[in-house]
C-alpha positions in Angstrom: -0.1 0.0 0.3 1.1 3.3 -0.8 0.4 6.4 0.7 1.2 9.7 -0.2 0.8 13.4 2.0 1.3 16.3 1.3 0.9 20.0 3.2 -0.6 21.8 -0.1 -0.8 26.1 0.7 -3.9 25.7 -0.8 -5.1 23.5 -3.3 -5.8 26.0 -5.8 -2.2 27.5 -6.3 -0.8 23.8 -6.1 -3.2 22.4 -8.6 -1.8 25.2 -10.5 1.9 23.8 -10.1 0.6 20.5 -11.7 0.0 18.3 -8.6 -2.7 16.5 -9.8 -1.1 15.3 -12.9 1.7 14.3 -10.9 -0.4 12.4 -8.3 -1.8 10.5 -11.0 1.5 9.1 -12.5 2.2 7.7 -8.9 -0.1 4.7 -7.8 -0.8 5.9 -4.4 -3.7 4.1 -2.8 -4.2 7.0 -0.4 -3.4 10.5 -0.8 -3.5 12.9 2.1 -3.5 16.8 1.7 -3.5 19.6 4.3 -3.9 23.3 4.4 -6.6 23.0 1.7 -7.3 26.7 2.1 -10.6 26.1 0.1 -14.1 24.8 1.1 -16.1 21.8 -0.5 -18.0 23.0 -2.6 -14.9 25.5 -4.2 -13.2 22.1 -5.6 -15.3 19.0 -4.9 -17.3 19.5 -8.5 -14.5 20.6 -10.5 -12.2 18.1 -12.8 -9.0 20.1 -11.9 -9.2 18.6 -8.4 -10.2 15.2 -9.5 -7.9 11.9 -8.9 -9.7 9.1 -11.7 -10.8 6.2 -10.1 -10.5 7.6 -6.6 -13.1 9.1 -3.9 -12.7 12.4 -2.7 -13.3 13.4 1.2 -12.6 16.9 2.5 -12.8 18.5 5.8 -13.6 22.6 6.2 -12.8 24.8 8.7 -15.7 27.3 9.1 -13.3 29.8 8.7 -13.5 30.5 4.9 -9.8 29.9 3.1 -8.5 28.3 5.9 -6.9 25.1 7.2 -8.7 22.1 5.4 -7.4 18.6 4.8 -9.0 16.0 2.5 -8.0 11.7 1.7 -8.2 10.5 -1.7 -8.7 6.9 -1.1 -9.2 4.0 -4.3 -11.3 2.1 -2.2 -14.4 2.6 -0.7 -13.9 3.5 3.2 -16.5 2.0 5.3 -16.5 5.1 7.7 -15.1 9.0 7.5 -14.5 10.7 10.7 -14.2 14.6 11.3 -12.0 15.7 13.8 -10.7 13.1 16.7 -13.2 14.0 19.3 -11.2 16.6 21.0 -12.5 18.5 23.5 -10.9 21.9 22.0 -12.3 23.9 19.3 -9.2 23.5 16.9 -10.6 19.1 16.3 -13.4 21.0 14.3 -11.5 23.6 12.5 -10.5 21.6 9.2 -7.5 19.6 10.9 -8.2 15.8 11.0 -9.9 13.6 8.5 -9.9 10.1 9.0 -10.9 7.3 6.5 -11.8 3.8 8.2 -11.2 0.3 6.3 -11.4 -3.1 7.4 -9.1 -3.4 10.2 -6.3 0.4 9.2 -7.3 3.8 9.4 -5.8 6.3 7.8 -5.8 10.2 8.7 -5.1 13.4 7.3 -3.6 16.0 9.7 -3.0 19.8 10.0 -1.7 20.7 13.2 -2.3 24.3 14.6 1.2 26.6 14.1 2.4 28.2 17.3 4.3 30.9 15.1 1.8 34.0 16.3 3.3 34.5 19.4 2.0 33.0 23.3 -1.5 32.9 22.3 -0.9 30.9 19.0 1.4 28.5 21.0 -0.7 28.1 23.8 -3.2 27.0 21.2 -1.1 24.7 19.9 0.4 23.1 23.0 -3.6 22.7 24.3 -4.3 20.2 20.9 -1.4 18.2 21.6 -1.9 18.0 25.0 -5.5 16.7 24.3 -4.5 15.2 21.2 -1.6 12.6 23.2 -4.3 11.6 25.5 -6.6 10.4 22.7 -3.5 8.5 21.0 -3.1 6.7 24.6 -6.4 5.7 24.7 -6.5 4.0 20.9 -3.2 2.3 22.0 -5.9 -0.6 23.1 -7.7 -0.8 20.1 -7.1 -3.6 17.6 -7.2 -1.2 14.9 -4.4 0.0 13.4 -3.6 3.8 12.5 -1.9 5.6 9.9 -1.5 9.1 10.8 -0.4 11.5 7.9 0.0 15.3 7.6 1.9 18.6 8.9 2.7 18.0 12.4 4.9 21.5 12.6 7.1 20.2 15.0 10.7 18.8 13.7 11.5 16.3 16.0 15.6 15.5 16.5 18.4 18.0 15.3 18.9 16.1 12.5 15.3 17.5 11.0 16.3 21.0 11.2 19.0 22.1 8.9 20.5 24.4 11.3 19.4 23.4 14.8 21.6 25.5 16.7 20.1 28.7 14.7 15.8 27.9 15.5 16.1 26.7 19.0 13.5 28.5 20.9 11.7 28.6 17.9 7.8 27.3 17.7 7.7 23.9 15.8 11.7 23.3 17.7 10.6 24.2 21.2 11.9 21.3 24.0 8.1 20.7 25.4 7.3 20.1 21.8 9.9 17.5 20.8 9.6 15.9 24.0 5.3 15.6 23.2 7.2 13.7 19.9 9.1 11.3 22.0 6.4 10.8 24.8 4.0 9.4 21.8 7.0 7.3 19.9 7.1 5.5 23.9 3.4 5.0 23.3 4.5 2.6 20.8 3.9 4.7 17.5 6.3 5.0 14.9 8.0 7.7 12.7 7.3 5.5 9.4 10.1 7.7 7.3 12.8 7.1 10.0 12.3 3.1 9.9 13.9 3.2 6.4 15.7 6.2 6.1 17.8 7.8 9.0 19.5 10.0 6.2 20.2 13.8 6.9 19.6 16.5 4.5 16.0 15.2 4.5 13.6 18.3 4.7 9.9 18.2 4.1 9.2 21.7 5.1 11.4 25.3 3.5 9.8 28.7 5.7 11.1 30.6 2.9 8.3 29.1 0.5 11.0 28.0 -2.0 12.1 24.5 -1.6 15.7 24.0 -1.0 16.4 27.8 0.2 16.4 28.5 3.0 16.9 26.2 5.9 14.9 23.4 5.6 12.8 21.6 8.7 11.0 18.3 8.6 7.7 18.6 10.0 5.6 16.2 7.5 5.6 12.9 8.8 3.3 9.8 8.5 3.3 8.3 12.4 1.6 4.7 12.5 1.0 2.6 15.2 3.5 0.0 16.3 2.3 -2.8 14.6 2.6 -0.7 11.0 6.2 0.2 11.9 7.3 -3.4 10.8 5.7 -3.1 7.9 7.1 0.4 6.1 8.9 -1.0 2.6 10.2 2.5 1.4 10.1 6.0 2.1 10.8 8.7 0.2 10.7 12.6 0.3 9.8 14.2 -3.6 12.0 16.7 -4.3 12.2 17.0 -8.2 9.0 19.8 -8.4 7.7 22.0 -5.9 4.1 22.2 -5.5 4.2 24.4 -2.2 6.5 25.0 0.3 6.6 21.7 1.6 7.5 18.3 -0.8 5.1 15.0 -0.4 6.0 11.8 1.8 5.8 8.5 -0.4 5.5 5.9 1.6 5.1 1.9 0.7 3.7 -0.4 3.2 4.2 -4.0 3.1 0.2 -4.6 3.7 -2.7 -5.7 1.1 -5.6 -2.8 2.8 -6.8 -1.1 1.6 
């Protein structure tokens, strides 16, 4: 099973850059997109946003042209879930969409940013505190999970091009990195790092231009313990730029969906 995830900085501009033509050539089973900055009525019936042979699902923010996530899947899901069910408002702000298949759930996640100062960091921290409780709870389920998305956190020094320059910045704060450490301690795993330990592997450039300025690896596919052993191949696509983020491509040794 191949899953591709990408934070698009607006689905209109990503489409203009050729995203959907590229996706159609990638033979993915599931595609997870984040940061659509458009609502379903604007895109659902337009051919430039369609992938032939795929079912498409969207979760909008109630605030127009902000956030928004999507899942394209070849197999018809058994259920679609909107949000994690967290108490915080941000959970229903077009930030998480999940497709449930027989035994596996695949989610598309856009975490809050904390770059606009202390209030926005508090919102981000609250979201992650509540999300960790949810992740702890579902470890007791037999269902397996693949959470794809823009997590707005770089985990290790290897995941930031100039780590010493960005200490103290949102996305690389000690307590944010500790949050990921605690999630991995629950049994979840970074699928990319299961098979690729190279440095110079980044998915986001704050400058907006791939390869220009310091790169960060904040786009992750985080998987349940059982799926960590099923990662066959992982890559970051950098041949063409569709946004300030690069697509993450992971192949899993599983038949579903």
